[in-house]
C-alpha positions in Angstrom: 169.4 126.0 101.3 169.1 128.2 98.5 171.7 126.2 96.9 169.2 123.1 97.1 166.6 125.0 94.5 169.1 126.4 91.8 172.3 124.9 90.7 175.5 126.3 92.4 177.0 129.2 91.2 180.2 128.9 88.8 181.4 132.3 89.7 185.2 132.7 90.7 183.4 134.2 94.1 180.6 131.7 94.1 181.7 130.9 97.8 180.7 134.6 98.5 177.8 134.5 96.5 176.5 131.8 98.5 177.0 133.4 101.7 175.2 136.5 100.6 172.1 134.4 99.3 172.1 132.8 102.6 171.6 136.3 104.4 175.4 136.6 105.3 177.9 139.4 104.4 180.9 139.4 102.2 183.6 139.7 105.5 183.3 135.8 106.9 181.4 135.7 110.1 183.8 135.1 112.8 184.0 136.6 116.2 187.6 138.5 115.1 185.8 139.9 112.3 182.8 141.1 114.3 185.2 142.7 116.9 187.5 144.6 114.3 184.7 145.9 112.0 182.8 147.6 115.3 185.7 148.7 117.0 186.7 150.4 114.0 183.2 151.8 113.4 183.5 153.7 116.9 186.7 154.9 115.8 185.5 156.2 112.7 182.3 157.6 114.3 184.0 159.9 116.4 186.0 162.0 113.2 183.0 161.5 111.5 180.7 163.6 114.2 183.4 166.5 113.4 183.3 166.1 109.7 179.6 166.4 109.1 179.4 169.5 111.4 182.1 170.9 109.4 181.2 170.2 106.3 177.4 171.6 106.9 179.3 174.8 108.7 181.1 175.2 105.2 178.5 175.1 102.9 176.0 176.8 105.2 178.1 179.6 106.6 181.4 180.2 105.3 180.1 179.7 101.8 182.3 181.8 98.9 184.3 183.3 101.7 187.6 184.3 99.4 190.2 183.4 102.3 188.8 180.2 103.9 191.5 180.3 106.8 189.5 179.6 109.2 187.1 177.0 107.2 188.3 174.0 110.0 187.7 176.6 113.3 184.0 175.3 113.3 181.5 177.4 115.5 180.3 176.4 118.9 176.7 176.8 117.0 177.7 173.8 114.9 179.1 171.8 117.6 176.1 172.0 119.8 173.8 171.2 116.7 171.7 168.6 117.6 171.9 165.7 115.2 168.8 164.5 114.0 169.2 161.0 114.5 170.8 161.2 118.2 169.4 162.7 121.3 166.4 163.7 122.9 165.5 166.1 120.1 166.2 163.3 117.2 163.6 163.0 114.4 164.6 159.3 114.7 166.3 158.5 117.2 169.1 155.9 116.0 171.8 156.3 119.0 170.8 156.7 122.4 173.6 158.9 123.0 174.1 163.0 123.2 172.8 164.8 120.0 175.5 167.3 120.2 179.2 166.6 119.4 180.6 163.3 121.1 182.3 164.3 124.1 185.6 162.2 123.1 185.5 164.4 120.0 185.2 167.9 122.5 188.2 166.4 124.4 190.4 165.9 121.6 190.0 169.0 119.9 191.0 170.7 123.4 194.1 169.0 123.7 194.9 166.9 120.7 197.9 164.7 121.1 200.3 167.2 122.6 198.3 169.4 125.5 195.7 172.1 126.0 196.1 175.1 123.8 194.5 177.5 121.2 192.6 176.1 118.0 195.5 177.9 115.7 198.0 176.1 117.7 196.8 172.7 117.0 195.8 173.5 113.4 199.2 174.8 112.5 201.0 171.7 113.8 198.3 169.3 112.6 197.1 168.2 115.6 193.6 168.2 114.9 190.8 166.3 113.0 191.9 166.0 109.5 189.0 167.6 107.3 191.1 167.0 104.3 190.0 163.6 104.2 186.7 164.7 104.3 187.2 167.2 101.2 188.8 164.6 99.4 185.6 162.5 99.6 183.1 165.1 99.0 185.5 165.9 95.5 185.0 162.6 94.6 181.4 162.5 94.7 181.4 166.0 92.7 183.7 164.7 90.1 182.6 161.3 89.5 178.7 162.3 89.9 178.4 163.2 86.3 179.2 159.8 85.3 177.3 157.6 87.8 174.1 158.3 86.1 172.5 158.0 90.1 169.7 159.7 91.2 169.0 163.3 90.1 171.1 165.6 92.5 173.9 165.9 89.8 171.7 166.7 87.1 170.0 169.5 88.9 172.9 171.4 89.5 173.1 172.2 85.7 169.3 173.1 85.6 168.4 176.8 85.0 166.3 176.6 88.5 169.9 176.1 90.3 171.6 178.6 88.6 169.1 181.1 89.3 169.3 180.2 93.1 173.0 179.9 93.4 172.9 183.3 91.4 170.6 184.9 94.1 172.7 183.8 97.0 176.4 185.0 95.2 174.7 188.8 94.8 173.6 188.4 98.3 176.8 187.4 99.8 178.8 189.8 98.2 176.4 193.0 98.2 179.0 194.9 100.4 181.9 194.0 98.1 182.0 195.6 94.8 185.0 193.9 93.7 184.0 190.5 94.5 180.6 191.4 92.2 182.8 192.5 89.5 184.8 189.6 89.2 181.6 187.6 89.5 180.3 189.5 86.4 183.5 188.8 84.5 183.6 184.9 85.5 180.0 183.6 86.6 181.0 179.8 85.5 184.0 180.0 88.6 181.7 181.2 90.9 179.1 178.7 89.6 181.2 176.2 90.1 182.2 176.7 93.7 178.5 176.6 94.3 178.3 173.4 93.2 181.1 172.2 95.3 179.6 173.7 98.2 176.1 171.9 97.6 178.5 168.3 97.6 179.7 169.5 100.9 176.2 170.0 102.3 175.2 166.2 100.6 178.2 164.6 102.3 177.3 166.6 105.4 173.8 165.3 105.7 174.8 161.8 104.5 177.5 161.5 107.5 175.1 163.3 109.8 173.3 159.5 109.4 176.4 157.3 109.5 177.9 158.8 112.9 174.9 157.7 115.3 174.3 154.4 113.3 178.4 153.6 113.8 178.0 155.0 117.7 174.8 152.9 118.2 176.4 149.7 116.7 179.0 150.1 119.1 176.9 150.4 122.1 175.2 147.2 121.0 178.3 145.6 120.8 179.3 146.5 124.1 176.0 145.1 125.5 176.5 142.2 123.8 173.9 142.6 121.4 175.3 141.3 118.1 175.9 137.4 117.8 177.5 137.9 114.3 178.9 139.8 111.4 175.5 139.4 109.9 173.9 140.9 112.7 176.0 143.9 112.1 175.3 143.7 108.5 171.4 143.8 109.0 171.5 146.7 111.1 172.9 148.3 108.6 170.3 147.5 106.0 167.6 148.2 108.6 169.2 151.5 109.0 169.7 152.2 105.4 165.7 151.5 105.1 164.9 153.8 108.2 166.7 156.6 106.7 166.2 156.4 102.9 164.0 159.3 102.6 165.8 161.7 104.8 165.9 164.9 102.8 169.4 166.6 101.1 169.7 170.0 100.5 171.9 173.1 100.5 170.7 176.1 102.5 173.2 179.3 103.0 172.6 181.9 105.8 173.4 185.1 105.1 173.2 187.9 107.5 170.4 186.2 109.2 168.4 184.8 106.2 168.0 181.5 104.5 168.9 181.2 100.8 167.6 177.6 99.5 170.0 176.9 96.8 168.6 173.1 96.8 165.4 173.4 98.7 164.0 170.3 100.2 161.1 170.6 98.3 163.0 169.2 95.1 162.4 165.6 97.1 166.1 164.5 97.1 166.7 161.7 99.5 169.2 160.2 101.3 169.3 156.9 99.7 169.6 157.9 96.1 171.0 161.3 96.1 173.9 160.8 98.9 174.5 157.0 100.2 174.4 155.1 96.6 176.4 157.9 95.1 178.9 158.2 98.2 179.5 154.2 98.0 180.2 154.3 94.4 182.5 157.4 94.1 184.5 156.6 97.3 184.2 152.9 98.1 184.8 151.7 94.2 186.3 154.6 92.5 187.8 157.7 93.8 191.2 158.4 92.2 194.8 157.6 92.4 196.3 159.2 95.1 199.1 161.9 94.3 202.6 159.9 94.2 201.3 156.4 93.9 200.0 156.8 89.9 201.3 158.2 87.1 198.8 160.8 85.4 200.9 161.0 82.2 198.3 160.1 79.5 201.4 158.3 77.7 202.1 156.0 80.7 198.5 154.6 80.9 198.7 154.2 84.7 195.1 156.0 84.8 192.0 154.6 83.1 190.6 156.8 80.2 187.2 156.3 81.5 185.6 157.4 84.9 184.1 154.1 85.1 186.9 152.3 85.4 188.3 153.8 88.2 189.2 151.3 91.0 191.0 152.9 93.7 188.4 153.1 96.8 188.7 151.2 99.8 187.6 148.1 98.3 190.5 148.2 96.0 193.2 149.8 98.1 196.8 148.4 98.6 196.9 149.6 102.4 201.0 149.5 102.5 201.8 152.2 99.5 198.4 154.1 100.3 199.6 154.3 103.9 202.0 157.7 103.4 201.7 160.8 104.7 199.5 163.0 103.2 197.4 160.9 101.1 193.2 160.8 102.3 192.9 157.3 103.7 196.3 157.9 106.1 194.5 161.1 107.3 191.5 159.1 108.2 193.6 156.1 110.3 195.4 159.0 111.8 191.9 160.2 112.8 190.6 157.0 113.7 193.7 155.8 115.7 192.8 158.6 118.4 189.3 157.5 119.2 190.1 153.1 119.0 188.3 151.3 121.9 190.6 149.5 124.2 189.7 145.7 122.6 191.1 147.0 119.6 194.5 148.6 120.8 195.0 145.3 122.5 194.2 143.3 119.3 196.9 145.6 117.7 199.3 144.8 120.5 199.2 141.2 120.0 199.2 141.3 116.2 201.2 144.0 115.0 204.5 144.3 114.4 205.0 147.4 117.0 203.3 150.8 117.6 204.6 151.8 113.8 202.7 149.0 112.2 199.4 150.1 113.9 197.9 152.5 111.2 198.2 149.9 108.4 196.5 147.5 110.3 194.1 149.7 111.4 193.5 150.5 107.5 193.1 146.7 107.0 190.7 147.0 109.4 188.6 149.6 108.0 188.9 148.0 104.6 187.1 145.1 106.4 184.6 146.9 107.6 183.5 148.6 104.6 183.1 145.5 102.8 180.5 145.0 105.1 179.0 148.1 105.0 179.3 147.6 100.7 177.7 144.0 101.5 174.5 145.9 103.6 174.1 148.2 100.6 173.8 145.2 98.3 171.6 143.6 100.6 169.5 146.4 100.7 169.4 147.0 96.8 168.5 143.2 96.4 165.7 143.7 98.9 164.5 147.1 97.1 164.6 145.5 93.5 164.3 142.0 93.7 163.2 139.2 95.8 163.5 137.7 99.6 166.4 135.1 99.9 163.7 132.6 100.8 161.4 133.0 97.8 160.1 129.9 96.8 160.1 130.7 93.3 163.4 129.3 91.6 163.0 132.0 88.7 163.1 134.7 91.8 166.1 132.8 93.3 167.8 132.9 89.7 167.3 136.8 89.3 168.9 136.9 92.9 171.6 135.4 91.6 172.5 137.1 88.7 171.9 140.4 90.8 174.9 139.1 93.2 177.4 137.9 90.6 177.1 141.3 88.7 178.0 142.5 92.0 180.6 140.4 92.4 181.8 140.7 88.7 183.3 144.2 90.1 185.5 142.3 92.4 187.3 140.3 89.8 189.8 142.7 89.0 193.1 141.6 90.7 193.3 144.8 93.0 190.3 143.8 94.6 190.4 142.9 98.3 187.6 140.4 98.5 190.0 137.2 98.1 191.8 138.9 101.0 189.6 139.8 103.6 188.6 136.3 103.8 191.2 135.3 105.4 192.1 136.0 109.0 195.7 136.4 108.6 195.4 139.2 106.1 196.9 142.1 108.4 
């Protein structure tokens, strides 16, 4: 054991640190935890299959449409678009299933929770996938991007090269609309900021295009009896992170059949550093206080002064007050609810306080699952930056220890749910 080569940790989360040093996850290795996280990955992957497609549709096709009433009415082209990591045409086949939109997603889009009807009916009655959640994640990445100091993607959005690329696309898009071209001349920064936001639509879409087939494949492996414990599931994620790390992150816009490369692939921006790590930091850890849960009044001091101190992501969330109407995590819970595997539905029937409690329980399961994803990110960073867990050199093990302790320092805040997820009764 590693703990025989260096003294035990004295960190408040020493038990979790020792588990990480042994190759485990922050989430305890129990059959119940494994069942929960795999079930929720499957339920998450189906709406995610819509999220990434619509994010790219908005970034590449809708673009600067002044009245985006139909931005969630994704085209058949994007529903049929082949995922680069699933299907027979995949660049790297992670999921053995289809490359086009998932069959359960297509079925839900036809009839929703009510009955088969037009897209407009389902949209107006909110009987649809809640893209507002995806946009909230995108805005968290955009807003925190300037402060995180991760990768080079965000800095590029301020470069002269980016501004020139955006200018060409804006002028091409409005070439037949003199009113909008006039407004662009008057307020160029306003239009440029919109394009920056759309570049983050593309960034997040390309990130989730990878994660959807990863979660689908994990669900299939679990159904086949392939995962023996939580560490297996975490290791699958770690291996996936390294396999996909170099996937290009870019932003192309298609105007009258012509491709405008606002962020060209040739810039060399990659999935791990420009999408995955910023996503984890902005969405898992930081995000922002949801409206109605905290006062934005500066005198109330309920919101931190510094962005780095934000702590409203799923790793800190109290699911009960957050689980109210219109709040982004609740929109996601509602989306996942439609696609729960039967074994997770049965689990909730056994442990919930009736159907009204299911969304809350689903949210807590999701929280557990994201602690496992974060564990995979932490282990991947340790692998990339430091030393093997079985390194014979005690100095190297001490460096690993310091890294793990620094990561666990972020969960010393009273809001952190790390201690809660150690307990099976946290429901």
